[in-house]
C-alpha positions, 0 to 999 in steps of 0.5 A: 022405894028408895034404894039404900045407897042415896040416889045422887048419881047417874051411874053407868051400869058397870061395876068394876072388880079389879085394876091393873095399870091403865086397865080396869075389869068389870064384874063380867070379866071384860077389860076397859082402857081407863082414860078417866082415872077416877076423874083424874084421881088414879095418877099412877094407875091401878094398883101401882106396886110402889103405892100398894106396898106403901099402903100395905106397910103403913096399914100394918103400923098405924091408921089413925091417931088424930092431930092431937099428936105429931105425925111424921108423914105430914112433916115429910110431905109438907116439906116435899110440897114446899120445897117443890112449889111457891108455898111455905106451909101446907094444911092437910084434909081429905078432899078437894072441896075441903081444901077449897073451903080452907083456902076461902077461910084463909082469904077472909082470915088474912084480910081480917088479921091485916086490918081489913075485916070488911074485905070478905068477897071472892071473885070467881070466873064463869064455868068454874067448879070448885066443889059441892059444899054450900060455899063451893057451889055458891062460888061456882054459881052453876045453876045445875048445882045451886038449884034447891040449895038456896039462898046461896052463901054470900061473898062471891062475885062471878065474872066472864071467862077471860075478860080482864076488864070485867074482872078489874071492874068487879073489884070493890072495897069488899074484895078480898081475893080472886079464885080460879082454876088454871085449867077449867075441868068440869067447865069443858077443859078450858086453859087459861092463858098465861097472859090472863094469869099474869094479869090476875097476879098484877091485879091482885098485888095492885088491890092487896088481894090474894090470888088462889088457884083451884088445882084439885084437878090440874095438880100433881103432874096432870099438865106436865108440871107438878102444878099447873101454875108453874107454866104461867110464870107467876105463883098464887098465894094459896093453892087447893090440891087433892085427886092425883095427890093420893093416887086414889087414896083420899086426901086434900091439901091447902098450900099457902105462902107464909104471910097467909099461913101465919094468919091461921093460928092454933084452933082456927081450923081442924080436921079429924081424919086430915093428914092421917098416916095412911093418906100421908104414906099414899101421897108420899109414894105418889111423890116418889114417882112423880118427882123422879127425874124424867117423869114429868117429861113423860107426861109432857110427851105422852100429852103431846101424843094424845093431843095429836091423835085427838086433833087427827080425829077432829080433822076426820070427823068435823061433823061430829067434833069441833076442837081439842082442848087441854094441856099435858094429860088433861085433854078434851074433845068438844063435840058438835052435839051432846058428848054423852052419845060419844062417851056411851059409845066409847064405853060399849067399845071398851074405853072410859072417858069422863063427861065435862061441861060445854059438850066436852068429852074429857080424857084424863088417863093415868100419868103412867100411860104409854104410847101404845095405850094412847094409840089404842085410846085414839083408835077406840074413840075413832071406832065410836065416832065412826059408828055414831056417824054411820048410824046418823047417816 
């Protein structure tokens, strides 16, 4: 008999009851060091006092009123995001997939309003993950995600990772835009070179295309800057944000420059729950912390310490580990074999990580992590790797 909860997840046999800071406790009272952060979502860790108070205060005032009316929290959050990014305007929804979907709509709408309705296709990159909707799995083109859901949504052309010649050759009179992740998350923690991202900007400008960044996972300080594009020296036209923006409360946002946002007239898009007062309170509270002086420097420094520790593990266990990849507090360790063995063993030892493609064990801890937590995590990983190596010997 099928369970009441649809069996779409291959879950670990753990149920968590409470969290504090960078730790979680399961239903049996065991403590875990959380370096998964709800898959890069719990940017301020668990039960951060400022975030808890902001949500509690808003919960006593107003939860939902719909976008038929003005929502002051949206105005405040949008202004803070535009003041600290390339963007001129923001649309709020509920998830990363929704933010990416809107970005794709905006690419088509902009080209249509610019007199090029024939331009609707978007170029993506091998290894991409942009969400689980029909359009976003078609954009990602991962057979594991598309199998059984055909035919694919038309309009996406994929090229090899880090291959500019192939990307340029893929541009046709029907091409409308380019969509990439500055650092591929699900694809195996693969950062794109600054030179590559700059070349994408040049190609987009040369052919009249829009450049869109999927920063659902890399955004809100994860790589040491508010958004990852900020270390590349260029800016996109559209950016999808979610995950860490709400610190655990569901929220998505699509940021855009004026010429693109202006193509979206009243009635061209909408969301029942998007930008509700509760989500706005949570996201504004997150930005209070992330935008505070010194916080992003903290992330950069902790990221360097984490990377150094992981590189030390690779040197000690070259038969189990291949390399370290990532930026800031978005790091991954590529295993010589299936990374699931390391991830499961780490759980047994009290450390939570996240699987990623290309046999990568992903470490995306809360941004509030301290040196002691990083040293603890590296020690637990070392213990897990050593036990695996000992068993294999």
